[in-house]
N, C-alpha and C positions, 0 to 999 in steps of 0.2 A: 612472470613471477612464479618461481617454483615454490611449492608448499612442502614442508618437511613432515607434516603429520596430518592425519584425518581431522584432528581438532582444529587446525588452522584453516582447513578448507571449510568446515562447518561454521567457523567463526566469520569467515569472509562472506559466506552465503547469508548468514544471519544479519550481518551488517548491511548488506545490500537490501535485504528484506525490510529492515527497519527504515532505511532511506526511502524505499518504495512506499511503505505505509505512510510516512510523513508526506511524501509527494501527493499521494491520493487525498490525504486529509486537507492539504493546502488547496488542491484543485477543487475539492468539494466546497470548501468555504468560499473560494473566489466565485465559483459558478452560482452558489446560493446567493451571494451578494449581487451578482449581475441579474439573477432572476428577480430578486426583490426590487431592483432598480428598473428593469425593463418590463418584467411581467410576461416574458416570452415563454410559451408553452413548451417549445422544443428543448428548453433548458431543463425542464422537469425530466425528460427522457435521459438527458446526459447525467443529471443528478442521480437517477436511479441506477444507471449502468455503472457510474463511478462508485456508488455506494456498494454495489455488488462486488466490484473489483477490490474495494477497500476491505470488505469482509473476507474475501478470498485470500488476500495478502495476510490478513491477521491469522487466518486458520493455517495457512502454509507455514508461516514463520512464527509459530507460537513460542513464547519465551520459556515454556516449561522445559527445564533442564538444558536450555540452550540448544536443543536439537531441532532439526528441520524435518518436518513430516512431508512426504510426497504423496 
């Protein structure tokens, strides 16, 4: 799919970033629910790693001016 301008490329990257942020949030909620149900300690590690990835996705794809920071 060819892009005709830099703005279209940035918009596509930003859309993928928002979907990634939503995916991390859903995964975090599901793992937290499993942790509450099972009480397994290894899930705490996954929760922490997933939270770090979620924060990284938020920082990289900041909505400020719709630009992507690398």
